[in-house]
N, C-alpha and C positions, 0 to 999 in steps of 0.2 A: 596937220595931216600925220597919221601914225605910219612910220616907215618900216617897222618891224614886221615879220611874217605873222599872219593872223593866228597861227596855231602856237606861237612861242609864248613863253611865260612873260617876256618883256612887253609884248603886244597886250596881253591881257591886263598887266599892271598899268600900262599907259592908258588903256581903255577905262580902267577904274578911276584913275585920277581925272581923266576928261569927263567921265560920266558923273562923277561926284560934283565937279565944278559947274557943269551944265545944270544938274539938279538944284544946287545951291543958288544959282542965278535965276532960278525960276523958268528955265528953258526945258520944260519937262518933255515936250515932243522930241526935241533934239536929244535929250539924255537917253531916251528909251533905246534906240538902236546901239548906242555906245555901251550902256549898261548890260545889254544882252550879251555882248562880247567880252565883258570884264571879268576879272577874277571874281568868283563867287564868295562873298562874305555876307554876313547878316546885315550889314549895313548897306551894301550894294543891292542885296535883294529887296530890302525895305524901299530903298529909293527907286528901284524898278517897279515894284508893286504900286508904290504911291504915285509915281509918274503916270502910270496907267490910270489911276483914279483921277488924276488932276486934268487928264485930257479926255476924261469921260469914257475911257475904254474899259468898262467894267468887267466884261468877261476875261479879258487878259490880266486884269488885276486879281480877280478871283484865282486864276490859275497861278499867277506869281505868288500870291500869298499862301495858297495851297502848298507850293513847293518849298516855300520858306519854312513853313510849320510841319512839313511832312505829313500832310493829310490829303485824302482824295479830293481832287478838284471839284466834283459834283456832290460833295458831302455837306451835311449840315454844318460841320465844324468849319469848312471852307468859307461858307456864306456867313457864318457867325463872325468869324475873324475879319472878313472883308467888311461887314457891317460895322464892327467896332472901329476899325480903321477909317472908314468912310465917315462915321460919326465924328471921329478926331479931326477930320479935314472939314468939318462943318458942311458936308454935302448931305443934308438931312433927308431929303427925299429918297436918294439912293441908299442911304444907311437904312431907312425903314424898308425899302424894297428887299435888301440883302437879308435883314433880320426876318422879315416874313418868309423869304425863301427858306431860311435856316429852319423856321418852325414848321414849314410845310413839310420838310423832310424829317423833322423829329420835334414833335409837339412839346416834348418834356425837356428839351435841350437846356442845360444849366446855363444861366446868364442871358439867354435870348429875351426873356421877358423883362428881366432887369434893365437890359440896354434900351428895350422899347420904351419902358418907363422913363428912363433917363431922357430919351429922345423927346418924349411927350412933355416932359418938363421943360425942356429947351424950347419948345413950341408953345409953352403956356397952356397946355391941355392938361390941367392938374387931375381932373377925374379920370381921364384915360390913363395918366401916369400911375395914379393910386392903384387902379385896377390891374395894371400890368405888374406892379410891384407885389401886390397881393397874390397874383397868380404865381409869380416866381417863388415867393415864400411857401405857397401851398405845395407846389410841385418839387422844390428843391430847398427845403428849410436850411440846409447847412451851406448853401452856396452864397448866401448874402450875409455878409458879416459887417 
């Protein structure tokens, strides 16, 4: 139990340590409210956004990643970032949904087709993967290196 005043620096530092511990223990639902009160660092912001993903609260995850990367929460960039992070967590169906949302907002968004191609490769859908990669190269020839 944290005994410091909730608006104090000591409370926020304690919350950071507790939130990090809960996250590392895989107690994502427990980590969320604690990390929301913690000192905001890139690491704590990432853990908060990832915790939302891992408890399947995607709207809050999009919001948290958007705040972390200073982009609008309903933007193509926010959905692209969330899609990439979701792909890293191997939540493939949600990753695809996020990447499709990003493309619905900006059909030429750099890296979106590349990530969809990567996702299709993971799923063993090589023809779809090749098409997405070709689309990425056609739209953004300098984005794939």
